[in-house]
Backbone as CSV, one residue per row, in Angstrom:
resi,resn,N_x,N_y,N_z,CA_x,CA_y,CA_z,C_x,C_y,C_z
1,MET,-82.805,-77.963,-11.078,-82.661,-76.965,-10.015,-81.377,-77.234,-9.212
2,THR,-80.681,-76.191,-8.838,-79.473,-76.315,-8.042,-79.828,-76.668,-6.598
3,ILE,-79.105,-77.614,-6.030,-79.299,-77.979,-4.628,-78.287,-77.203,-3.786
4,ARG,-78.766,-76.254,-3.008,-77.878,-75.479,-2.144,-77.677,-76.151,-0.793
5,LEU,-78.729,-76.819,-0.310,-78.671,-77.390,1.029,-79.284,-78.782,1.042
6,VAL,-78.599,-79.699,1.691,-79.128,-81.034,1.939,-79.366,-81.156,3.439
7,LEU,-80.568,-81.564,3.799,-80.915,-81.769,5.206,-81.047,-83.263,5.453
8,ALA,-80.161,-83.791,6.293,-80.199,-85.206,6.654,-80.933,-85.348,7.977
9,GLY,-82.194,-85.718,7.905,-83.021,-85.848,9.107,-84.035,-84.730,9.186
10,CYS,-85.312,-85.088,9.220,-86.363,-84.068,9.272,-87.276,-84.326,10.470
11,GLY,-86.655,-84.593,11.613,-87.395,-84.734,12.861,-87.838,-83.374,13.358
12,ASN,-88.157,-83.281,14.639,-88.719,-82.036,15.170,-87.783,-80.839,14.987
13,MET,-86.509,-80.979,15.370,-85.592,-79.853,15.241,-85.264,-79.566,13.786
14,GLY,-84.979,-80.613,13.015,-84.665,-80.418,11.602,-85.802,-79.757,10.850
15,TYR,-87.019,-80.216,11.114,-88.182,-79.637,10.431,-88.430,-78.202,10.875
16,ALA,-88.258,-77.938,12.161,-88.470,-76.574,12.660,-87.516,-75.599,11.985
17,MET,-86.260,-75.999,11.861,-85.280,-75.132,11.224,-85.576,-74.986,9.733
18,LEU,-85.918,-76.095,9.091,-86.228,-76.063,7.660,-87.416,-75.156,7.372
19,SER,-88.481,-75.296,8.136,-89.671,-74.477,7.892,-89.360,-73.004,8.123
20,GLY,-88.472,-72.705,9.074,-88.066,-71.322,9.300,-87.273,-70.766,8.137
21,TRP,-86.359,-71.569,7.599,-85.539,-71.114,6.468,-86.390,-70.849,5.236
22,VAL,-87.299,-71.765,4.946,-88.149,-71.612,3.762,-89.175,-70.502,3.971
23,GLY,-89.790,-70.487,5.163,-90.812,-69.489,5.445,-90.282,-68.065,5.445
24,SER,-89.027,-67.900,5.847,-88.427,-66.560,5.908,-87.873,-66.104,4.566
25,GLY,-87.764,-67.032,3.646,-87.188,-66.686,2.354,-85.680,-66.807,2.313
26,LYS,-85.065,-67.284,3.390,-83.610,-67.469,3.395,-83.199,-68.507,2.361
27,LEU,-84.074,-69.499,2.190,-83.850,-70.525,1.184,-85.135,-70.737,0.397
28,ALA,-84.996,-71.001,-0.878,-86.151,-71.418,-1.672,-86.320,-72.918,-1.469
29,ALA,-87.553,-73.369,-1.356,-87.805,-74.791,-1.139,-87.163,-75.643,-2.233
30,SER,-87.135,-75.122,-3.440,-86.572,-75.864,-4.571,-85.064,-76.061,-4.455
31,GLU,-84.418,-75.312,-3.564,-82.965,-75.411,-3.387,-82.571,-76.438,-2.329
32,VAL,-83.578,-77.039,-1.685,-83.338,-77.941,-0.559,-83.683,-79.376,-0.937
33,PHE,-82.801,-80.301,-0.558,-83.067,-81.731,-0.732,-83.028,-82.357,0.657
34,VAL,-84.116,-83.006,1.038,-84.242,-83.602,2.373,-84.115,-85.118,2.277
35,VAL,-83.297,-85.686,3.142,-83.167,-87.135,3.232,-83.734,-87.574,4.568
36,GLU,-84.824,-88.330,4.519,-85.529,-88.751,5.734,-86.176,-90.121,5.492
37,PRO,-85.726,-91.161,6.199,-86.281,-92.504,5.993,-87.758,-92.630,6.370
38,ASN,-88.192,-91.855,7.362,-89.576,-91.945,7.827,-90.506,-91.238,6.832
39,ALA,-91.449,-91.988,6.277,-92.312,-91.450,5.225,-93.147,-90.267,5.703
40,GLU,-93.671,-90.351,6.925,-94.512,-89.271,7.437,-93.712,-87.983,7.602
41,LEU,-92.497,-88.112,8.121,-91.646,-86.929,8.288,-91.195,-86.390,6.931
42,ARG,-90.969,-87.284,6.012,-90.561,-86.874,4.663,-91.664,-86.074,3.978
43,GLN,-92.885,-86.462,4.212,-94.025,-85.762,3.613,-94.136,-84.325,4.118
44,ARG,-93.715,-84.097,5.357,-93.743,-82.722,5.880,-92.827,-81.828,5.059
45,ALA,-91.650,-82.357,4.739,-90.700,-81.577,3.936,-91.254,-81.332,2.536
46,GLU,-91.869,-82.349,1.972,-92.435,-82.217,0.631,-93.582,-81.211,0.622
47,ALA,-94.316,-81.141,1.725,-95.418,-80.177,1.818,-94.909,-78.746,1.781
48,LEU,-93.646,-78.543,2.189,-93.037,-77.209,2.123,-92.558,-76.885,0.708
49,GLY,-92.547,-77.903,-0.153,-92.084,-77.708,-1.521,-90.684,-78.224,-1.775
50,CYS,-90.086,-78.889,-0.775,-88.729,-79.415,-0.917,-88.751,-80.783,-1.586
51,ARG,-87.690,-81.097,-2.284,-87.521,-82.453,-2.775,-87.060,-83.326,-1.612
52,ALA,-87.474,-84.582,-1.607,-87.139,-85.452,-0.479,-87.018,-86.889,-0.943
53,ALA,-86.217,-87.642,-0.203,-86.023,-89.060,-0.497,-85.699,-89.787,0.792
54,ALA,-85.801,-91.116,0.743,-85.546,-91.921,1.932,-84.066,-92.170,2.166
55,GLU,-83.254,-92.073,1.104,-81.831,-92.385,1.219,-80.980,-91.326,0.529
56,ALA,-79.742,-91.180,1.028,-78.826,-90.194,0.458,-78.449,-90.518,-0.978
57,GLY,-78.536,-91.799,-1.349,-78.193,-92.192,-2.707,-79.093,-91.580,-3.761
58,ALA,-80.251,-91.040,-3.337,-81.187,-90.429,-4.281,-80.801,-88.993,-4.647
59,ILE,-79.833,-88.431,-3.955,-79.377,-87.079,-4.294,-78.728,-87.131,-5.679
60,PRO,-79.088,-86.238,-6.581,-78.527,-86.270,-7.944,-77.002,-86.351,-7.938
61,ALA,-76.458,-87.145,-8.833,-75.016,-87.396,-8.867,-74.198,-86.135,-9.116
62,ASP,-74.794,-85.161,-9.823,-74.051,-83.942,-10.145,-74.228,-82.838,-9.095
63,ALA,-74.927,-83.140,-8.003,-75.180,-82.121,-6.972,-73.910,-81.802,-6.193
64,VAL,-73.705,-80.500,-5.946,-72.602,-80.046,-5.089,-73.191,-79.032,-4.112
65,PRO,-73.845,-79.499,-3.060,-74.500,-78.562,-2.127,-73.494,-77.697,-1.390
66,GLN,-73.910,-76.488,-1.090,-73.062,-75.613,-0.287,-73.011,-76.096,1.158
67,LEU,-74.131,-76.685,1.609,-74.240,-77.069,3.011,-74.989,-78.393,3.146
68,VAL,-74.446,-79.293,3.959,-75.145,-80.510,4.361,-75.386,-80.412,5.862
69,VAL,-76.649,-80.418,6.252,-77.013,-80.293,7.662,-77.326,-81.678,8.209
70,ILE,-76.593,-82.092,9.227,-76.794,-83.394,9.865,-77.665,-83.187,11.093
71,ALA,-78.918,-83.645,11.010,-79.885,-83.424,12.090,-80.497,-84.750,12.529
72,VAL,-79.615,-85.639,12.982,-80.067,-86.962,13.425,-79.550,-87.222,14.834
73,LYS,-80.009,-88.307,15.434,-79.591,-88.647,16.793,-78.111,-89.024,16.819
74,PRO,-77.406,-88.680,17.921,-75.964,-88.972,18.014,-75.621,-90.444,17.798
75,GLN,-76.525,-91.346,18.171,-76.242,-92.772,18.074,-76.019,-93.243,16.632
76,VAL,-76.567,-92.521,15.654,-76.452,-92.956,14.254,-75.603,-91.997,13.419
77,ILE,-74.876,-91.118,14.088,-74.092,-90.094,13.383,-73.133,-90.693,12.367
78,ARG,-72.328,-91.648,12.784,-71.313,-92.192,11.877,-71.953,-92.845,10.659
79,GLU,-72.982,-93.625,10.892,-73.663,-94.309,9.793,-74.279,-93.316,8.814
80,VAL,-74.977,-92.323,9.347,-75.645,-91.348,8.492,-74.632,-90.477,7.753
81,THR,-73.651,-89.961,8.481,-72.664,-89.067,7.865,-71.876,-89.771,6.771
82,GLY,-71.597,-91.054,6.956,-70.839,-91.806,5.958,-71.499,-91.801,4.593
83,ALA,-72.820,-91.665,4.572,-73.548,-91.653,3.298,-73.293,-90.375,2.498
84,TYR,-72.674,-89.376,3.144,-72.409,-88.092,2.476,-70.915,-87.858,2.272
85,ALA,-70.130,-88.926,2.421,-68.673,-88.797,2.316,-68.247,-88.262,0.951
86,ARG,-69.067,-88.479,-0.077,-68.709,-87.991,-1.417,-68.671,-86.472,-1.489
87,PHE,-69.256,-85.804,-0.494,-69.222,-84.340,-0.469,-68.081,-83.805,0.415
88,GLY,-67.201,-84.712,0.853,-66.131,-84.302,1.762,-64.871,-83.824,1.076
89,ASP,-65.004,-83.276,-0.133,-63.818,-82.850,-0.893,-63.441,-81.394,-0.652
90,GLY,-64.172,-80.731,0.247,-63.834,-79.352,0.569,-64.763,-78.325,-0.034
91,HIS,-65.613,-78.737,-0.979,-66.523,-77.789,-1.620,-67.836,-77.627,-0.851
92,THR,-68.122,-78.561,0.037,-69.358,-78.545,0.812,-69.042,-78.432,2.298
93,THR,-69.748,-77.538,2.986,-69.601,-77.403,4.436,-70.644,-78.275,5.127
94,PHE,-70.232,-78.930,6.200,-71.135,-79.771,6.980,-71.495,-79.054,8.276
95,LEU,-72.775,-79.040,8.586,-73.279,-78.428,9.820,-73.991,-79.505,10.631
96,SER,-73.497,-79.764,11.831,-74.112,-80.770,12.691,-74.857,-80.102,13.837
97,ILE,-76.100,-80.561,14.081,-76.834,-80.100,15.254,-77.046,-81.262,16.231
98,ALA,-76.195,-82.289,16.099,-76.274,-83.458,16.976,-75.551,-83.164,18.296
99,ALA,-76.238,-83.312,19.399,-75.665,-83.016,20.710,-74.530,-83.979,21.039
100,GLY,-73.449,-83.428,21.608,-72.383,-84.252,22.157,-71.424,-84.863,21.159
101,THR,-71.620,-84.629,19.869,-70.749,-85.243,18.870,-69.662,-84.259,18.441
102,PRO,-68.398,-84.543,18.749,-67.325,-83.592,18.429,-67.022,-83.523,16.943
103,VAL,-66.387,-82.435,16.553,-65.999,-82.236,15.156,-65.084,-83.367,14.688
104,ALA,-64.246,-83.874,15.586,-63.302,-84.938,15.219,-64.013,-86.159,14.659
105,THR,-65.207,-86.449,15.146,-65.968,-87.594,14.648,-66.295,-87.415,13.172
106,PHE,-66.705,-86.213,12.798,-67.038,-85.935,11.400,-65.780,-85.928,10.532
107,GLU,-64.678,-85.445,11.085,-63.425,-85.433,10.337,-62.956,-86.858,10.041
108,GLU,-63.179,-87.757,10.989,-62.810,-89.163,10.773,-63.612,-89.774,9.636
109,VAL,-64.892,-89.449,9.584,-65.782,-90.032,8.577,-65.638,-89.359,7.217
110,LEU,-65.487,-88.035,7.222,-65.529,-87.272,5.967,-64.152,-86.976,5.381
111,GLY,-63.121,-87.100,6.198,-61.776,-86.813,5.705,-61.281,-85.451,6.134
112,GLU,-60.024,-85.194,5.883,-59.348,-84.004,6.392,-59.623,-82.741,5.595
113,ARG,-60.362,-82.839,4.509,-60.621,-81.659,3.668,-61.981,-81.024,3.937
114,ALA,-62.802,-81.644,4.764,-64.180,-81.182,4.944,-64.296,-80.036,5.956
115,PRO,-64.881,-78.899,5.536,-65.196,-77.832,6.489,-66.392,-78.279,7.349
116,ILE,-66.264,-78.169,8.658,-67.303,-78.685,9.557,-67.646,-77.649,10.618
117,ILE,-68.940,-77.453,10.823,-69.437,-76.572,11.882,-70.303,-77.405,12.819
118,ARG,-70.035,-77.264,14.085,-70.849,-77.929,15.114,-71.759,-76.895,15.756
119,CYS,-73.037,-77.229,15.861,-74.009,-76.292,16.420,-74.729,-76.928,17.601
120,MET,-74.878,-76.172,18.685,-75.693,-76.600,19.817,-76.917,-75.702,19.859
121,PRO,-78.067,-76.189,19.363,-79.303,-75.401,19.448,-80.064,-75.766,20.719
122,ASN,-81.181,-75.124,20.958,-82.068,-75.588,22.029,-83.511,-75.571,21.528
123,THR,-84.407,-76.154,22.294,-85.771,-76.389,21.793,-86.562,-75.124,21.436
124,PRO,-86.342,-73.964,22.072,-87.082,-72.781,21.631,-86.788,-72.365,20.190
125,ALA,-85.785,-72.977,19.570,-85.527,-72.725,18.149,-86.746,-73.102,17.307
126,ALA,-87.557,-74.010,17.836,-88.743,-74.453,17.102,-89.748,-73.329,16.897
127,ILE,-89.676,-72.282,17.720,-90.589,-71.136,17.562,-89.814,-69.854,17.267
128,GLY,-88.566,-70.007,16.808,-87.765,-68.838,16.444,-87.191,-68.086,17.618
129,LYS,-87.165,-68.717,18.802,-86.658,-68.058,20.010,-85.482,-68.821,20.606
130,GLY,-84.773,-69.550,19.770,-83.716,-70.418,20.259,-82.401,-69.715,20.519
131,MET,-81.449,-70.494,21.027,-80.072,-70.057,21.219,-79.184,-71.072,20.531
132,MET,-78.491,-70.640,19.477,-77.594,-71.516,18.731,-76.152,-71.073,18.961
133,VAL,-75.297,-72.017,19.333,-73.882,-71.723,19.548,-73.065,-72.557,18.570
134,LEU,-72.127,-71.909,17.871,-71.377,-72.546,16.798,-69.894,-72.669,17.113
135,TYR,-69.333,-73.788,16.671,-67.877,-73.972,16.662,-67.506,-74.510,15.288
136,ALA,-66.502,-73.923,14.650,-66.100,-74.336,13.306,-64.653,-74.802,13.286
137,ASN,-64.391,-75.830,12.476,-62.999,-76.242,12.329,-62.271,-75.243,11.426
138,PRO,-60.936,-75.285,11.379,-60.170,-74.255,10.648,-60.451,-74.177,9.154
139,LEU,-61.093,-75.190,8.580,-61.351,-75.186,7.142,-62.569,-74.354,6.748
140,VAL,-63.333,-73.909,7.743,-64.521,-73.096,7.458,-64.110,-71.635,7.295
141,SER,-64.427,-71.055,6.167,-64.058,-69.662,5.914,-64.925,-68.712,6.730
142,GLN,-64.439,-67.501,6.906,-65.208,-66.486,7.619,-66.510,-66.190,6.892
143,GLU,-66.446,-66.182,5.587,-67.642,-65.918,4.777,-68.699,-67.005,5.004
144,THR,-68.262,-68.256,5.021,-69.187,-69.363,5.242,-69.748,-69.335,6.649
145,SER,-68.893,-69.058,7.618,-69.351,-68.966,9.013,-70.446,-67.923,9.154
146,GLN,-70.260,-66.792,8.504,-71.249,-65.722,8.578,-72.539,-66.117,7.870
147,ALA,-72.408,-66.798,6.739,-73.590,-67.231,5.994,-74.406,-68.238,6.797
148,VAL,-73.733,-69.161,7.486,-74.423,-70.157,8.314,-75.079,-69.481,9.510
149,ALA,-74.368,-68.550,10.134,-74.942,-67.825,11.273,-76.185,-67.051,10.845
150,ASP,-76.133,-66.458,9.653,-77.285,-65.717,9.137,-78.467,-66.648,8.900
151,LEU,-78.183,-67.828,8.382,-79.238,-68.816,8.146,-79.864,-69.251,9.472
152,LEU,-79.030,-69.529,10.456,-79.518,-70.012,11.743,-80.229,-68.924,12.545
153,SER,-79.963,-67.664,12.228,-80.569,-66.565,12.983,-82.092,-66.550,12.856
154,VAL,-82.609,-67.230,11.832,-84.064,-67.352,11.696,-84.650,-68.064,12.908
155,SER,-83.855,-68.953,13.524,-84.335,-69.756,14.646,-84.037,-69.128,16.003
156,GLY,-83.380,-67.966,16.032,-83.092,-67.301,17.302,-81.746,-66.606,17.287
157,GLU,-81.158,-66.475,18.453,-79.854,-65.829,18.590,-78.734,-66.808,18.264
158,VAL,-77.620,-66.270,17.734,-76.480,-67.104,17.358,-75.213,-66.547,17.990
159,ALA,-74.429,-67.428,18.592,-73.138,-67.047,19.154,-72.094,-68.039,18.660
160,THR,-70.825,-67.643,18.688,-69.747,-68.538,18.274,-68.724,-68.671,19.388
161,ILE,-68.065,-69.821,19.436,-66.968,-70.033,20.377,-65.759,-70.537,19.592
162,SER,-64.567,-70.256,20.094,-63.344,-70.661,19.396,-62.704,-71.889,20.028
163,ASP,-63.219,-72.337,21.176,-62.693,-73.501,21.883,-63.805,-74.542,21.980
164,GLU,-63.654,-75.644,21.248,-64.729,-76.641,21.203,-65.028,-77.253,22.558
165,SER,-64.040,-77.300,23.443,-64.272,-77.906,24.760,-65.342,-77.154,25.553
166,LEU,-65.589,-75.899,25.188,-66.615,-75.110,25.863,-68.028,-75.544,25.476
167,MET,-68.148,-76.407,24.458,-69.466,-76.886,24.055,-70.160,-77.647,25.191
168,ASP,-69.375,-78.257,26.069,-69.981,-78.967,27.202,-70.665,-77.978,28.142
169,ALA,-70.048,-76.811,28.338,-70.668,-75.771,29.162,-71.874,-75.175,28.447
170,VAL,-71.762,-75.008,27.130,-72.892,-74.500,26.339,-74.081,-75.445,26.476
171,THR,-73.808,-76.739,26.356,-74.858,-77.742,26.494,-75.532,-77.633,27.858
172,ALA,-74.720,-77.443,28.892,-75.235,-77.388,30.260,-76.053,-76.129,30.526
173,VAL,-75.733,-75.034,29.841,-76.431,-73.766,30.093,-77.621,-73.575,29.150
174,SER,-77.361,-73.474,27.854,-78.471,-73.186,26.931,-79.109,-74.426,26.331
175,GLY,-78.330,-75.499,26.171,-78.907,-76.717,25.623,-79.911,-77.344,26.576
176,SER,-79.482,-77.535,27.818,-80.360,-78.109,28.842,-81.186,-77.051,29.554
177,GLY,-80.790,-75.806,29.429,-81.402,-74.709,30.177,-82.904,-74.577,30.094
178,PRO,-83.528,-74.785,28.912,-84.986,-74.685,28.867,-85.678,-75.589,29.881
179,ALA,-85.107,-76.768,30.122,-85.709,-77.679,31.107,-85.666,-77.078,32.505
180,TYR,-84.592,-76.332,32.803,-84.511,-75.686,34.119,-85.637,-74.660,34.263
181,ILE,-85.862,-73.902,33.187,-86.899,-72.868,33.232,-88.282,-73.499,33.302
182,PHE,-88.486,-74.574,32.557,-89.777,-75.257,32.632,-90.045,-75.746,34.055
183,HIS,-88.993,-76.270,34.705,-89.180,-76.741,36.084,-89.427,-75.566,37.026
184,PHE,-88.777,-74.433,36.768,-89.026,-73.251,37.589,-90.493,-72.839,37.483
185,ILE,-91.048,-72.905,36.257,-92.467,-72.581,36.070,-93.333,-73.575,36.828
186,GLU,-92.960,-74.851,36.775,-93.692,-75.861,37.536,-93.668,-75.546,39.032
187,ALA,-92.474,-75.190,39.527,-92.317,-74.915,40.955,-93.078,-73.657,41.368
188,LEU,-93.021,-72.620,40.513,-93.727,-71.382,40.831,-95.239,-71.603,40.784
189,THR,-95.684,-72.448,39.858,-97.109,-72.802,39.789,-97.535,-73.517,41.066
190,ALA,-96.720,-74.459,41.522,-97.028,-75.194,42.758,-97.076,-74.249,43.954
191,ALA,-96.142,-73.296,43.988,-96.130,-72.320,45.087,-97.380,-71.440,45.051
192,ALA,-97.811,-71.088,43.830,-99.023,-70.270,43.687,-100.248,-71.031,44.164
193,ARG,-100.310,-72.330,43.835,-101.430,-73.152,44.315,-101.411,-73.240,45.846
194,HIS,-100.225,-73.387,46.404,-100.085,-73.472,47.862,-100.548,-72.183,48.523
195,ALA,-100.393,-71.060,47.807,-100.823,-69.764,48.342,-102.321,-69.551,48.181
196,GLY,-103.011,-70.518,47.565,-104.465,-70.457,47.478,-105.039,-70.153,46.116
197,LEU,-104.203,-69.949,45.092,-104.708,-69.615,43.764,-105.223,-70.866,43.047
198,PRO,-106.283,-70.726,42.237,-106.783,-71.856,41.446,-105.730,-72.325,40.447
199,GLU,-105.806,-73.580,40.025,-104.811,-74.191,39.143,-104.574,-73.369,37.872
200,ASP,-105.627,-73.019,37.152,-105.472,-72.287,35.892,-104.820,-70.932,36.108
201,THR,-105.252,-70.243,37.161,-104.680,-68.926,37.453,-103.222,-69.057,37.866
202,ALA,-102.923,-70.070,38.672,-101.543,-70.290,39.124,-100.615,-70.526,37.938
203,LYS,-101.052,-71.368,37.006,-100.241,-71.673,35.834,-100.045,-70.440,34.960
204,LEU,-101.113,-69.669,34.750,-101.017,-68.468,33.928,-100.070,-67.453,34.548
205,LEU,-100.205,-67.213,35.854,-99.347,-66.247,36.527,-97.881,-66.658,36.442
206,ALA,-97.601,-67.948,36.653,-96.215,-68.426,36.622,-95.627,-68.318,35.219
207,SER,-96.355,-68.824,34.222,-95.837,-68.828,32.851,-95.656,-67.421,32.299
208,GLN,-96.667,-66.569,32.474,-96.598,-65.225,31.916,-95.567,-64.374,32.627
209,THR,-95.395,-64.584,33.918,-94.400,-63.814,34.663,-92.989,-64.156,34.196
210,VAL,-92.722,-65.445,33.995,-91.402,-65.851,33.502,-91.191,-65.320,32.082
211,TYR,-92.221,-65.446,31.241,-92.118,-64.966,29.859,-91.876,-63.456,29.813
212,GLY,-92.664,-62.708,30.570,-92.534,-61.256,30.560,-91.195,-60.792,31.096
213,ALA,-90.745,-61.405,32.193,-89.459,-61.025,32.778,-88.310,-61.348,31.826
214,ALA,-88.394,-62.512,31.152,-87.341,-62.884,30.201,-87.297,-61.907,29.025
215,CYS,-88.474,-61.527,28.517,-88.522,-60.557,27.417,-87.952,-59.216,27.841
216,LEU,-88.305,-58.776,29.046,-87.796,-57.504,29.547,-86.289,-57.547,29.701
217,ALA,-85.769,-58.656,30.235,-84.320,-58.791,30.405,-83.609,-58.782,29.058
218,ALA,-84.219,-59.425,28.054,-83.600,-59.505,26.734,-83.621,-58.163,26.011
219,GLU,-84.675,-57.392,26.204,-84.853,-56.152,25.451,-84.314,-54.912,26.165
220,SER,-84.098,-55.020,27.464,-83.625,-53.869,28.229,-82.121,-53.680,28.072
221,SER,-81.674,-52.448,28.161,-80.242,-52.157,28.121,-79.616,-52.297,29.508
222,GLU,-80.449,-52.523,30.515,-79.960,-52.651,31.883,-79.648,-54.103,32.225
223,GLU,-78.725,-54.283,33.154,-78.362,-55.622,33.594,-79.507,-56.251,34.383
224,PRO,-79.604,-57.590,34.368,-80.657,-58.254,35.144,-80.651,-57.870,36.626
225,GLY,-79.457,-57.686,37.181,-79.370,-57.287,38.583,-80.011,-55.932,38.833
226,THR,-79.842,-55.015,37.892,-80.455,-53.695,38.022,-81.973,-53.790,37.915
227,LEU,-82.444,-54.615,36.986,-83.890,-54.811,36.844,-84.466,-55.419,38.121
228,ARG,-83.734,-56.361,38.706,-84.188,-56.961,39.960,-84.307,-55.913,41.045
229,GLU,-83.316,-55.047,41.135,-83.318,-54.009,42.176,-84.489,-53.048,41.998
230,ARG,-84.872,-52.791,40.744,-85.978,-51.856,40.488,-87.316,-52.417,40.972
231,VAL,-87.420,-53.744,40.996,-88.655,-54.375,41.456,-88.696,-54.491,42.980
232,THR,-87.529,-54.370,43.602,-87.395,-54.694,45.029,-87.412,-53.445,45.897
233,SER,-88.537,-53.203,46.540,-88.629,-52.095,47.510,-88.039,-52.547,48.843
234,PRO,-87.336,-51.657,49.546,-86.779,-52.022,50.849,-87.864,-52.523,51.803
235,ASN,-87.592,-53.675,52.400,-88.512,-54.269,53.378,-89.882,-54.615,52.790
236,GLY,-89.967,-54.710,51.455,-91.241,-55.032,50.817,-91.412,-56.526,50.592
237,THR,-92.453,-56.869,49.845,-92.768,-58.275,49.611,-91.690,-58.977,48.776
238,THR,-91.185,-58.276,47.742,-90.158,-58.874,46.893,-88.880,-59.110,47.680
239,ALA,-88.543,-58.146,48.536,-87.342,-58.287,49.363,-87.459,-59.493,50.288
240,ALA,-88.656,-59.737,50.800,-88.860,-60.889,51.678,-88.617,-62.193,50.931
241,ALA,-89.128,-62.265,49.691,-88.939,-63.476,48.892,-87.481,-63.657,48.491
242,LEU,-86.834,-62.561,48.096,-85.442,-62.659,47.676,-84.517,-63.005,48.839
243,GLY,-84.947,-62.669,50.033,-84.169,-63.069,51.203,-84.059,-64.579,51.298
244,VAL,-85.095,-65.270,50.830,-85.076,-66.738,50.811,-84.239,-67.251,49.642
245,LEU,-84.472,-66.694,48.459,-83.785,-67.175,47.257,-82.299,-66.811,47.227
246,MET,-81.980,-65.614,47.741,-80.614,-65.114,47.628,-79.815,-65.276,48.908
247,GLY,-80.460,-65.648,49.986,-79.727,-65.839,51.233,-78.661,-66.905,51.082
248,GLU,-77.433,-66.558,51.459,-76.280,-67.456,51.308,-76.097,-67.899,49.852
249,ASP,-76.501,-67.027,48.916,-76.395,-67.323,47.478,-77.071,-68.646,47.124
250,ARG,-78.207,-68.909,47.792,-78.847,-70.219,47.687,-79.169,-70.618,46.249
251,LEU,-79.885,-69.748,45.522,-80.283,-70.104,44.163,-79.077,-70.150,43.229
252,THR,-78.137,-69.223,43.391,-76.938,-69.218,42.550,-76.128,-70.490,42.754
253,ARG,-75.977,-70.902,43.993,-75.228,-72.128,44.266,-75.937,-73.356,43.699
254,LEU,-77.249,-73.387,43.835,-78.018,-74.522,43.326,-77.895,-74.632,41.803
255,LEU,-78.038,-73.506,41.095,-77.924,-73.520,39.640,-76.503,-73.846,39.188
256,THR,-75.518,-73.358,39.929,-74.124,-73.666,39.599,-73.871,-75.161,39.714
257,GLU,-74.405,-75.776,40.747,-74.270,-77.224,40.918,-74.984,-77.970,39.793
258,ALA,-76.162,-77.486,39.415,-76.936,-78.128,38.355,-76.213,-78.055,37.014
259,VAL,-75.704,-76.876,36.681,-74.990,-76.697,35.418,-73.719,-77.546,35.395
260,GLU,-73.032,-77.605,36.518,-71.806,-78.413,36.574,-72.122,-79.894,36.395
261,ALA,-73.222,-80.362,36.980,-73.629,-81.758,36.805,-73.919,-82.051,35.334
262,ALA,-74.602,-81.117,34.675,-74.912,-81.293,33.253,-73.640,-81.248,32.411
263,ARG,-72.718,-80.356,32.757,-71.467,-80.240,31.997,-70.641,-81.517,32.097
264,LEU,-70.531,-82.062,33.300,-69.765,-83.280,33.479,-70.404,-84.467,32.746
265,ARG,-71.727,-84.491,32.734,-72.410,-85.565,32.013,-72.204,-85.415,30.515
266,ALA,-72.185,-84.170,30.029,-71.927,-83.934,28.605,-70.541,-84.444,28.212
267,ILE,-69.574,-84.245,29.097,-68.210,-84.737,28.837,-68.222,-86.255,28.751
268,GLU,-68.928,-86.908,29.666,-69.017,-88.368,29.660,-69.642,-88.894,28.375
269,LEU,-70.726,-88.248,27.948,-71.449,-88.695,26.753,-70.637,-88.482,25.477
270,GLY,-69.698,-87.506,25.519,-68.916,-87.197,24.341,-67.713,-88.104,24.147
271,LYS,-67.451,-88.962,25.133,-66.277,-89.836,25.043,-66.539,-91.038,24.140
C-alpha cells in the first residue's frame, strides 16, 4: 500500500486530527503510517486501521510520503524531526503543529530543499470546531498549500499568513484564546450563582449562552457589533450590563493586555 501521510506523534491533537481525516474520507487509513512510541496511543491509531510503529525506522524504505505531520511537544522537535531527514529531498512536505517552533528550526534539521508548513491549531480542533492558521516556506507549492488546507479543514476553519512573525499574535489570539473563553464561562457562572441561581442552572446558562452567541456570530452576515446592538434596548438590562463592560473600553483594554502578554511570551518561548 502507498503511504501518503506519516504522522509523527499520536497524542490528543494528533489523534483528533487523524480520526477526522480518516472518518471524513479525506484519507484512507491504509494510506497513513503512524509513529508513536507510547503503545496505548499507538493502539488508537491501529484501531482506526492505520499502520503504526514505535520508531520512524519502521517506515518502509521505499516509502515517499506526500506529507509528514510532526505532532509532538516542542521540547523534542529536533530529535523527532531528525528521524525523518531522509524525506527532506523536496518530494515530501512537512507540516508541524508544534507551538512556538519556527520554520527555520525544521530547515536546519531537514535541509534547504524541504517544503515546510507551520500550523497553529487550537483545542476545539478535537471536535471539528478548531481554528488552524498556516505559514509556508517558499518551497511549498500553491497546489500543496491548498491540499493541506483542505485536509485541515476537517478540523475547523483554516487561514493563512504570509509573515511568520505574526504566528506569535495568532498564538495569543486563537491558540490561547479558548482558555480565555473557558474562563469567561467560569466567571459568568460565578456571577450567575451570585445572582441566586443554582450551580447546575448557572453553568448551563453560561455555557449555552456563550455557545449560542458564538454560533450566531459565526453564521450571521452581520458584524458582532451590530448583533450586540440588536440585543441592547435603550436603558434596558443589557445596556446596564454593557455600561460596566464597555465603560472606558474596560473589556477591550483588558483583552488587549491579555493578548499582548501572551504574544510577548510566545516570542520568548520561540527564542
